[in-house]
C-alpha positions in Angstrom: -25.3 -5.5 -15.0 -25.8 -9.2 -14.5 -23.5 -10.0 -17.4 -20.8 -7.7 -16.0 -21.2 -9.3 -12.6 -20.8 -12.8 -14.0 -17.8 -11.8 -16.1 -16.1 -10.2 -13.1 -16.8 -13.2 -10.8 -15.6 -15.6 -13.5 -12.4 -13.6 -14.4 -11.6 -11.7 -11.2 -8.2 -13.4 -10.8 -7.3 -13.0 -14.5 -8.3 -9.3 -14.3 -6.2 -8.6 -11.3 -3.2 -10.6 -12.5 -3.3 -8.9 -15.9 -3.1 -5.5 -14.3 -0.4 -6.6 -11.8 1.8 -8.1 -14.5 1.2 -5.2 -16.9 1.9 -2.4 -14.4 4.8 -4.3 -12.9 6.5 -4.6 -16.4 5.9 -0.9 -17.1 7.4 0.2 -13.8 10.3 -2.2 -14.0 11.3 -1.0 -17.4 10.9 2.7 -16.3 13.1 2.0 -13.3 15.8 0.6 -15.6 15.6 3.5 -18.0 15.3 6.4 -15.5 16.0 5.4 -11.9 15.6 7.9 -9.1 18.2 6.4 -6.8 21.0 3.9 -7.0 20.1 0.6 -5.2 22.2 -0.6 -2.3 21.1 -4.3 -2.8 21.3 -6.1 -6.2 18.1 -6.5 -8.1 18.6 -10.3 -8.3 18.5 -10.5 -4.4 15.7 -7.9 -4.1 13.4 -9.4 -6.7 14.0 -13.0 -5.7 13.2 -12.4 -2.1 10.6 -9.7 -2.3 8.6 -11.4 -5.1 9.1 -14.7 -3.2 7.2 -13.1 -0.3 4.5 -11.9 -2.7 3.9 -15.4 -4.1 3.9 -16.8 -0.6 1.2 -14.3 0.5 -0.9 -14.9 -2.6 -0.8 -18.6 -1.9 -1.8 -18.1 1.7 -4.7 -15.7 0.8 -6.1 -18.1 -1.8 -5.9 -20.9 0.7 -7.6 -19.0 3.5 -10.0 -16.8 1.5 -10.7 -18.4 -1.9 -13.3 -15.8 -2.8 -11.2 -12.9 -1.5 -12.8 -9.4 -1.2 -14.8 -9.7 -4.4 -16.5 -12.8 -3.0 -17.3 -11.1 0.2 -18.8 -8.2 -1.7 -21.0 -10.6 -3.7 -22.1 -12.3 -0.5 -22.9 -8.9 1.3 -24.9 -7.9 -1.8 -26.9 -11.1 -1.7 -27.7 -10.6 2.0 -28.4 -6.9 1.6 -25.8 -5.9 4.1 -24.1 -2.5 4.2 -25.0 1.2 4.1 -25.1 1.3 0.3 -28.2 -1.0 0.4 -30.1 1.5 2.5 -29.9 4.4 0.2 -31.3 4.8 -3.3 -28.2 5.9 -5.3 -27.2 5.1 -8.8 -24.7 2.2 -9.2 -22.1 4.7 -10.6 -22.4 7.0 -7.5 -22.3 4.0 -5.2 -19.2 2.7 -6.8 -17.4 6.1 -6.6 -18.3 6.6 -3.0 -17.3 3.0 -2.1 -13.8 3.3 -3.7 -13.1 6.6 -1.9 -14.3 5.3 1.4 -12.3 2.1 1.1 -9.2 4.1 0.2 -9.8 6.2 3.4 -10.0 3.0 5.4 -6.6 1.9 4.0 -5.2 5.3 5.1 -6.5 4.7 8.6 -5.2 1.2 8.7 -1.8 2.4 7.6 -1.8 5.0 10.4 -2.8 2.3 12.9 0.0 -0.2 12.0 2.5 2.6 12.7 0.8 3.7 16.0 0.2 0.3 17.6 3.5 -1.4 18.6 2.4 -5.0 18.1 1.2 -4.1 14.6 4.3 -2.1 13.8 6.3 -5.4 14.4 4.5 -6.8 11.4 4.6 -3.6 9.3 8.3 -3.1 9.8 8.9 -5.9 7.3 7.7 -3.5 4.7 9.8 -0.6 6.0 12.9 -2.6 6.7 13.6 -2.8 2.9 16.9 -1.0 2.5 15.9 0.1 -1.0 12.7 1.4 -2.6 11.5 -0.1 -5.9 8.5 -1.6 -7.5 8.8 -4.8 -5.5 8.6 -2.9 -2.2 5.0 -2.1 -2.9 3.9 -5.7 -2.2 6.4 -6.6 0.4 4.4 -7.3 3.5 4.5 -10.0 6.2 1.8 -12.8 5.7 0.2 -12.0 9.1 -0.2 -8.4 8.1 -1.7 -9.4 4.8 -4.2 -11.6 6.6 -5.2 -8.8 9.0 -5.5 -6.4 6.1 -7.9 -8.8 4.3 -10.0 -9.2 7.5 -10.3 -5.4 7.7 -11.4 -5.3 4.1 -14.1 -7.9 4.9 -15.3 -5.8 7.8 -15.4 -2.7 5.6 -17.3 -4.4 2.9 -19.9 -5.8 5.3 -20.5 -2.4 6.8 -20.3 -0.4 3.6 -22.0 -2.8 1.1 -20.1 -1.7 -2.0 -21.0 -2.9 -5.5 -18.9 -5.8 -6.6 -17.6 -3.8 -9.5 -16.4 -1.1 -7.0 -14.4 -3.7 -5.0 -12.7 -5.0 -8.2 -11.9 -1.4 -9.2 -10.5 -0.7 -5.7 -8.4 -3.8 -5.6 -6.9 -3.1 -9.0 -6.4 0.5 -8.1 -4.7 -0.3 -4.8 -2.3 -2.9 -6.4 -1.6 -0.6 -9.4 -0.9 2.5 -7.4 1.2 0.6 -4.8 3.5 -0.5 -7.6 3.6 3.0 -9.1 4.2 5.0 -5.9 6.9 2.5 -4.6 8.8 2.6 -7.9 12.4 3.9 -8.2 11.5 6.1 -11.1 12.4 9.7 -12.0 9.3 11.7 -12.6 9.4 15.3 -14.0 9.2 17.6 -11.0 6.4 19.8 -12.5 4.4 16.7 -13.5 4.9 15.3 -9.9 3.8 18.6 -8.4 0.4 18.5 -10.2 0.0 14.7 -10.2 0.3 14.4 -6.5 -2.9 16.5 -6.1 -4.8 13.5 -7.4 -2.5 10.5 -6.9 0.2 9.5 -4.5 3.5 9.7 -6.5 6.8 7.9 -6.0 8.5 11.1 -4.6 5.6 11.7 -2.2 5.6 8.1 -0.8 9.3 7.7 -0.7 9.4 10.2 2.1 7.4 7.7 4.2 10.2 5.2 3.9 12.8 7.4 5.4 14.7 6.2 8.5 13.8 9.5 10.2 10.8 9.1 12.5 9.0 12.3 11.6 9.3 11.5 7.9 8.2 7.9 8.4 5.1 9.2 10.2 4.0 11.1 7.1 2.5 10.5 3.7 0.4 7.4 4.7 -1.8 7.4 1.6 -1.5 4.6 -0.9 -3.7 5.8 -3.7 -5.4 9.1 -3.0 -3.2 11.9 -1.5 -6.1 13.9 0.1 -6.1 12.2 3.5 -2.6 13.2 4.3 -3.3 16.8 3.5 -6.7 16.7 5.4 -5.3 15.2 8.6 -1.9 17.0 8.7 0.3 14.0 7.8 1.6 15.4 4.5 5.2 16.2 3.9 6.3 17.4 0.6 10.0 16.4 0.5 12.6 14.6 2.7 15.1 16.9 4.4 18.1 15.1 2.8 16.7 15.1 -0.7 15.6 12.0 -2.5 19.0 10.9 -3.7 20.7 11.2 -0.3 17.9 10.2 2.1 18.4 6.9 4.0 15.7 4.3 3.5 14.8 1.6 5.9 14.8 1.3 9.7 17.8 2.5 11.8 18.0 -0.5 14.0 17.4 -3.2 11.4 20.1 -3.3 8.7 21.3 -6.9 8.8 21.0 -8.2 5.2 19.9 -11.6 6.5 16.9 -10.0 8.2 15.9 -7.2 5.8 16.8 -8.6 2.3 16.2 -12.3 2.5 12.9 -14.1 2.7 13.5 -16.2 5.8 14.6 -13.0 7.7 11.5 -11.1 6.6 9.3 -13.9 8.0 11.2 -13.8 11.3 11.6 -10.0 11.6 8.3 -9.4 13.6 9.4 -11.8 16.3 12.9 -10.3 16.8 14.0 -7.6 19.2 12.0 -5.3 21.5 8.7 -3.7 20.5 10.2 -0.4 19.4 7.7 1.2 17.1 7.5 4.4 15.2 4.4 5.2 17.3 2.8 8.4 16.2 3.0 11.3 18.6 2.2 15.0 18.5 5.8 16.0 17.9 6.1 13.9 14.8 2.8 15.1 13.4 3.7 18.7 14.1 7.0 18.3 12.4 5.4 16.8 9.4 2.8 19.7 9.3 5.6 22.2 9.3 6.9 20.8 6.0 3.6 20.4 4.1 4.2 23.1 1.5 5.3 22.2 -2.0 
């Protein structure tokens, strides 16, 4: 266990980067071979600006939090902080529980950034993307990325997950975000069964619809169970995947939604007009929760 710990701490960046580049390459090739939808913005513009935001966020996070979530997990373990240190469970069980709990926190966080107007201002950078492809999965405003990291830190301090579990969770989150945001065509039968265990591109694409009730559904990033459990699951968009409109009704200026400088300014422009969740939207989503 000590050797594994040392290896992970010494190669954590390389491990995450390898998975990121590998899955990104696979999904990018898949999108080229079997796209689900035609893009409205050229790939050159999309990739240059969306990936530019990704690199900017990575630089900021490394500057502010050099040890990242894995470092916090190691520190919490050394201090004996968190629930996992109060119960005598095997490392494997502790890791599984930790990954599931952390994924649930991500679900709650996602609901929160839709429900609270000031947080929606930040999160709308993600939703204002007029298309949906592998680069959308990591397109977030730097301030939201910082807040997300602070929530992870708080979760780790309270939960006390094994360091290995945090690495697995971080890799799983990044990997599934690229997968379920990809513009890929997946066999419908495979999709039907796969979404019982994993959020699929067709499942998550509904969440990027311009329609309020569709946007306020399918909040899960990795595990699909939370949406079904809490009534936020919607099987398909009303207009079908090829015809549905992606983005935000009131934000369609290319300078704001497709270019890096616009994405950075977007949270500070316009009125606070959120997709705040209400009972009507949840009920509407619940009415469409059958396959």
